[in-house]
VOSEBA-665743 format. One record per residue (C-alpha): residue number from 1; residue in one letter; x, y, z. Coordinates in Angstrom, 3 decimals. Layout:
BEGIN
+-----+--------+----------+----------+----------+
| num | residu |       xx |       yy |       zz |
+-----+--------+----------+----------+----------+
| NUM |      A |        X |        Y |        Z |
...
+-----+--------+----------+----------+----------+
//
This chain:
BEGIN
+-----+--------+----------+----------+----------+
| num | residu |       xx |       yy |       zz |
+-----+--------+----------+----------+----------+
|   1 |      M |   44.223 |  -33.662 |  -37.260 |
|   2 |      S |   48.453 |  -34.266 |  -37.844 |
|   3 |      L |   47.721 |  -37.655 |  -36.311 |
|   4 |      L |   44.898 |  -38.210 |  -38.707 |
|   5 |      P |   46.689 |  -39.698 |  -42.196 |
|   6 |      A |   47.440 |  -37.098 |  -45.366 |
|   7 |      D |   44.661 |  -39.015 |  -47.539 |
|   8 |      S |   41.812 |  -39.845 |  -44.714 |
|   9 |      E |   38.337 |  -38.603 |  -45.580 |
|  10 |      L |   37.688 |  -36.999 |  -42.442 |
|  11 |      V |   40.501 |  -34.438 |  -42.661 |
|  12 |      P |   38.144 |  -32.281 |  -44.651 |
|  13 |      E |   35.255 |  -32.619 |  -42.051 |
|  14 |      L |   36.892 |  -32.458 |  -39.277 |
|  15 |      R |   38.845 |  -28.965 |  -40.656 |
|  16 |      A |   34.915 |  -27.419 |  -41.272 |
|  17 |      H |   33.986 |  -28.180 |  -38.094 |
|  18 |      I |   36.773 |  -26.928 |  -36.444 |
|  19 |      E |   36.375 |  -23.607 |  -38.116 |
|  20 |      D |   32.549 |  -23.558 |  -37.420 |
|  21 |      S |   33.282 |  -23.834 |  -33.759 |
|  22 |      I |   35.564 |  -20.466 |  -33.977 |
|  23 |      R |   33.346 |  -18.761 |  -35.775 |
|  24 |      S |   30.215 |  -19.960 |  -33.446 |
|  25 |      M |   32.639 |  -18.784 |  -30.439 |
|  26 |      I |   33.758 |  -15.205 |  -32.145 |
|  27 |      Q |   30.473 |  -14.693 |  -32.472 |
|  28 |      V |   29.076 |  -15.283 |  -29.060 |
|  29 |      E |   32.084 |  -13.403 |  -27.532 |
|  30 |      D |   31.204 |  -10.496 |  -29.441 |
|  31 |      E |   27.594 |  -10.855 |  -28.382 |
|  32 |      K |   28.385 |  -10.897 |  -24.734 |
|  33 |      R |   28.591 |   -7.101 |  -22.635 |
|  34 |      R |   29.182 |   -5.962 |  -19.211 |
|  35 |      D |   26.117 |   -3.398 |  -17.738 |
|  36 |      P |   28.439 |   -0.472 |  -17.402 |
|  37 |      F |   25.735 |    1.551 |  -15.491 |
|  38 |      G |   25.087 |   -1.499 |  -13.534 |
|  39 |      I |   28.665 |   -1.761 |  -12.350 |
|  40 |      A |   28.673 |    1.844 |  -11.526 |
|  41 |      L |   25.224 |    1.680 |   -9.400 |
|  42 |      A |   26.995 |   -1.130 |   -7.376 |
|  43 |      I |   29.966 |    0.288 |   -6.487 |
|  44 |      V |   28.264 |    3.061 |   -5.257 |
|  45 |      F |   26.355 |    1.331 |   -3.146 |
|  46 |      I |   29.339 |   -0.794 |   -2.058 |
|  47 |      L |   30.808 |    3.218 |   -1.001 |
|  48 |      I |   27.670 |    4.043 |    0.736 |
|  49 |      A |   27.719 |    0.532 |    3.189 |
|  50 |      G |   31.894 |    1.498 |    3.306 |
|  51 |      G |   30.865 |    4.858 |    4.973 |
|  52 |      L |   28.087 |    3.838 |    7.041 |
|  53 |      V |   30.531 |    0.752 |    8.714 |
|  54 |      A |   33.096 |    2.996 |    8.892 |
|  55 |      A |   30.915 |    5.879 |   10.270 |
|  56 |      S |   29.447 |    3.333 |   13.141 |
|  57 |      V |   32.774 |    2.193 |   13.890 |
|  58 |      L |   34.188 |    5.681 |   14.296 |
|  59 |      N |   31.417 |    6.750 |   16.057 |
|  60 |      G |   30.672 |    3.921 |   18.468 |
|  61 |      G |   27.334 |    4.279 |   20.943 |
|  62 |      W |   23.927 |    4.032 |   19.346 |
|  63 |      Y |   25.863 |    4.766 |   15.613 |
|  64 |      W |   26.546 |    0.762 |   15.916 |
|  65 |      W |   23.082 |    0.217 |   14.384 |
|  66 |      L |   24.446 |    2.042 |   10.961 |
|  67 |      T |   26.061 |   -1.334 |   10.272 |
|  68 |      V |   23.053 |   -2.898 |   10.014 |
|  69 |      P |   21.838 |   -0.734 |    6.663 |
|  70 |      G |   25.845 |   -0.896 |    5.817 |
|  71 |      A |   25.685 |   -4.745 |    5.613 |
|  72 |      V |   21.691 |   -4.527 |    3.670 |
|  73 |      T |   23.749 |   -1.952 |    1.403 |
|  74 |      G |   26.696 |   -3.739 |    1.043 |
|  75 |      I |   25.232 |   -7.134 |    0.008 |
|  76 |      F |   23.367 |   -5.639 |   -2.780 |
|  77 |      G |   26.075 |   -3.650 |   -4.105 |
|  78 |      I |   28.343 |   -6.926 |   -3.781 |
|  79 |      A |   25.508 |   -8.772 |   -5.579 |
|  80 |      G |   25.036 |   -6.409 |   -8.172 |
|  81 |      L |   28.473 |   -6.135 |   -9.084 |
|  82 |      A |   28.630 |   -9.829 |   -9.358 |
|  83 |      Q |   25.820 |   -9.826 |  -12.139 |
|  84 |      D |   26.282 |   -6.734 |  -13.930 |
|  85 |      A |   30.334 |   -7.385 |  -14.146 |
|  86 |      T |   30.005 |  -10.538 |  -15.512 |
|  87 |      K |   30.344 |  -10.820 |  -19.629 |
|  88 |      R |   26.708 |  -11.909 |  -20.438 |
|  89 |      T |   24.382 |  -11.867 |  -23.667 |
|  90 |      R |   21.912 |   -8.793 |  -22.919 |
|  91 |      D |   19.000 |   -7.815 |  -24.146 |
|  92 |      E |   18.657 |   -3.687 |  -25.086 |
|  93 |      R |   17.981 |   -2.267 |  -21.737 |
|  94 |      G |   21.185 |   -4.413 |  -20.247 |
|  95 |      R |   19.095 |   -7.546 |  -18.486 |
|  96 |      P |   20.877 |  -10.407 |  -18.881 |
|  97 |      M |   19.361 |  -13.017 |  -21.198 |
|  98 |      V |   18.940 |  -16.486 |  -20.633 |
|  99 |      E |   21.218 |  -18.409 |  -22.630 |
+-----+--------+----------+----------+----------+
//
């Protein structure tokens, strides 16, 4: 605004537009939240996956089959963590709303 002339008729409109934009940004940021239950569940899945993979590596033999459920559980855990740790507008149950 300092680049505009002081007597410009656009200064009040520009100032009002900037203030409205900032107000709407603050309101949207206040509405966005993370899902703590989903984050905790995803971390549990990742820990279970790590335990399964560790058991398969340490024991060898037929225990190598534990890497399959460990990988699947780990994929679900990582996907859940990516979805629930991201700040989004959510409904009462914590599900992300379409923006």
